[in-house]
C-alpha positions as CSV (number, residue, x, y, z in Angstrom):
1,M,155.9,330.8,249.1
2,T,152.7,332.4,250.4
3,S,150.2,330.5,252.4
4,H,147.5,331.1,249.8
5,P,149.3,331.0,246.4
6,K,146.2,330.5,244.3
7,V,143.6,333.2,245.0
8,A,140.4,332.8,243.0
9,R,139.4,335.5,240.5
10,A,135.8,335.9,241.5
11,D,133.1,337.3,239.1
12,H,131.3,338.9,242.1
13,D,132.5,340.5,245.3
14,I,133.0,337.8,248.0
15,L,134.9,337.4,251.2
16,D,138.7,337.1,250.8
17,V,138.7,333.9,252.9
18,I,136.6,332.2,250.2
19,R,138.8,333.5,247.4
20,Q,141.9,332.3,249.2
21,R,140.6,328.8,250.0
22,W,142.1,326.0,247.8
23,S,143.2,322.4,248.2
24,P,146.9,321.8,247.6
25,R,148.6,318.4,247.5
26,A,152.0,320.0,248.3
27,F,152.4,320.7,252.0
28,D,155.4,322.2,253.8
29,S,156.7,319.3,255.8
30,A,158.8,321.6,258.0
31,R,155.9,323.7,259.4
32,D,153.6,322.3,262.1
33,V,150.1,323.3,263.1
34,S,150.0,324.9,266.6
35,R,147.7,323.4,269.3
36,A,145.9,326.8,269.5
37,D,145.2,326.8,265.7
38,L,144.1,323.2,265.8
39,L,141.6,324.0,268.5
40,R,140.3,327.0,266.4
41,L,139.6,324.6,263.5
42,F,137.4,322.4,265.6
43,E,135.8,325.3,267.4
44,A,134.7,326.6,264.0
45,A,133.3,323.1,263.1
46,R,131.5,323.1,266.4
47,W,129.3,326.1,265.5
48,A,128.2,324.7,262.1
49,P,124.4,324.3,261.8
50,S,122.8,320.9,262.0
51,S,119.3,319.5,261.9
52,S,117.9,319.4,265.5
53,N,121.4,320.3,266.7
54,E,122.4,316.7,266.3
55,Q,126.0,317.6,265.4
56,P,126.5,314.1,263.7
57,W,130.2,314.7,263.0
58,R,133.2,313.3,264.9
59,F,136.9,313.9,264.0
60,V,139.9,311.7,264.6
61,V,143.2,313.7,264.4
62,A,146.6,312.1,263.8
63,H,149.7,314.2,264.2
64,R,152.7,313.2,262.1
65,R,155.3,314.2,264.8
66,S,153.6,313.6,268.1
67,A,151.6,310.5,267.1
68,P,153.5,308.9,264.2
69,A,151.9,305.5,264.6
70,A,148.4,306.9,264.4
71,F,149.4,309.1,261.5
72,D,151.0,306.2,259.5
73,A,147.9,304.0,260.2
74,L,145.6,306.6,258.6
75,R,148.0,307.3,255.8
76,E,148.2,303.7,255.0
77,S,144.4,303.6,254.5
78,L,144.7,306.1,251.7
79,T,144.5,304.8,248.2
80,G,145.8,305.7,244.8
81,R,148.6,308.3,244.9
82,N,147.2,310.0,248.0
83,P,149.7,308.2,250.4
84,V,152.6,309.6,248.4
85,W,152.0,313.3,248.9
86,A,149.9,313.2,252.1
87,G,152.8,312.1,254.2
88,A,154.2,315.6,254.1
89,A,151.2,317.1,255.8
90,P,151.5,317.6,259.6
91,L,148.0,316.4,260.3
92,L,145.6,313.8,258.9
93,V,142.0,314.0,260.1
94,L,139.4,311.4,259.6
95,V,135.9,312.8,259.4
96,T,133.2,310.4,260.6
97,V,129.4,310.7,260.5
98,S,126.6,309.2,262.6
99,L,123.7,308.2,260.4
100,T,121.3,307.8,263.3
101,T,119.9,310.4,265.6
102,E,120.7,310.3,269.3
103,Q,117.0,310.6,270.3
104,P,115.2,308.3,269.5
105,G,117.8,306.6,267.3
106,A,116.0,307.1,264.0
107,T,117.8,307.5,260.6
108,N,119.4,311.0,260.3
109,E,118.7,311.8,256.6
110,L,120.7,315.1,256.9
111,A,123.8,313.7,258.6
112,W,126.1,313.9,255.5
113,Y,124.8,317.4,254.6
114,D,125.3,318.7,258.2
115,T,128.8,317.1,258.4
116,G,129.7,318.8,255.1
117,Q,128.8,322.1,256.6
118,A,131.0,321.5,259.7
119,V,133.9,320.6,257.4
120,G,133.1,323.8,255.4
121,F,133.3,325.9,258.5
122,L,136.6,324.2,259.5
123,T,138.0,324.7,256.1
124,L,137.3,328.5,256.0
125,Q,138.7,328.9,259.5
126,A,141.8,327.1,258.4
127,T,142.1,329.4,255.4
128,A,141.8,332.5,257.7
129,L,144.7,331.1,259.7
130,G,146.9,330.7,256.7
131,L,146.4,326.9,256.6
132,S,145.3,324.6,253.8
133,V,143.0,321.6,253.8
134,R,142.9,318.8,251.2
135,Q,139.9,316.6,251.5
136,M,140.2,313.0,250.1
137,E,137.6,310.5,249.1
138,G,140.3,308.0,248.1
139,F,140.8,305.8,251.2
140,D,139.8,302.4,252.4
141,R,136.9,303.1,254.9
142,E,137.2,299.8,256.8
143,R,140.9,300.1,257.1
144,A,140.5,303.7,258.4
145,R,137.8,302.5,260.8
146,A,140.1,299.9,262.2
147,A,143.1,302.2,262.4
148,A,141.1,304.9,264.4
149,A,138.8,302.4,266.3
150,V,135.7,304.1,265.0
151,P,132.6,302.6,266.6
152,A,129.1,302.1,265.1
153,P,126.9,304.0,264.3
154,F,129.7,306.3,263.0
155,E,130.8,305.9,259.4
156,P,134.1,307.1,257.9
157,G,133.3,309.9,255.5
158,V,136.4,311.7,254.3
159,M,140.0,312.1,255.1
160,M,141.7,315.5,255.3
161,A,145.3,316.6,255.1
162,V,145.9,319.8,257.0
163,G,148.9,322.1,257.1
164,Y,150.7,324.9,255.2
165,A,150.8,324.8,251.4
166,G,154.2,323.9,250.1
167,D,156.3,323.9,246.9
168,P,154.6,322.0,244.1
169,Q,158.1,321.0,242.9
170,T,158.2,318.6,245.9
171,L,155.4,316.5,244.4
172,A,156.4,313.2,242.8
173,H,154.0,313.2,239.8
174,D,154.0,315.7,236.9
175,R,150.2,315.7,236.7
176,H,150.0,316.8,240.4
177,R,152.7,319.5,239.9
178,D,150.8,320.9,236.9
179,A,147.5,320.9,238.7
180,E,149.0,322.7,241.6
181,R,150.2,325.5,239.4
182,A,147.1,325.7,237.1
183,P,144.6,328.6,237.6
184,R,141.5,327.8,239.5
185,S,138.2,327.7,237.7
186,R,134.5,327.2,238.5
187,R,131.2,327.2,236.6
188,A,129.7,330.7,236.3
189,V,126.8,331.6,238.6
190,H,124.3,331.6,235.7
191,E,125.2,328.0,234.9
192,F,123.9,326.6,238.2
193,V,121.5,329.1,239.6
194,F,118.0,329.2,238.1
195,D,115.4,331.9,238.3
196,G,112.0,330.6,239.4
197,T,112.1,327.4,237.3
198,W,114.8,324.9,236.3
199,G,116.8,326.0,233.3
200,R,116.0,329.7,233.3
201,A,119.4,331.2,234.3
202,L,119.5,333.9,237.0
203,A,120.4,337.2,235.4
204,V,123.8,338.3,236.6
205,D,124.0,341.8,235.1
């Protein structure tokens, strides 16, 4: 199986790394992520833009093989069917966000936006390395906070499974296997980009 089995069919010419990015549930449990590649992911996140250079993100990494207790603690904070498939990923990463600025401690209205950009940079770097990232909203924030000892003012934001895409047949649920094999789709550009005023679609030809 290739590292990027679901390449997007883009309507317009874009970077290959964007076309190759996708979010699998099936991970190859036999393949690990090297320390060098792990550092490359967070180096990419490091250089994401942020308001006043606050860099409001922090990441807690749990490695399935070298830190099984930490990995299991984060996996057990997952909800729904996420714990079933996420256990095959070599890494779980808890993304946290500071909602206050460092100086002078005011509310950071752009913290979530900025952290999203850092995760976006990380995700594209992962794709360039042949890795995949699955971001999960389905987890118990307070349980994850306790598991990773996250201090205030940081808030758990999202959980990520990181590794190499695996065989969809390894997934326990038919719906997940079907979704893994289905073609990727997105709204067309003219559906979400407006020309000058809301509702007037940008011409694409």
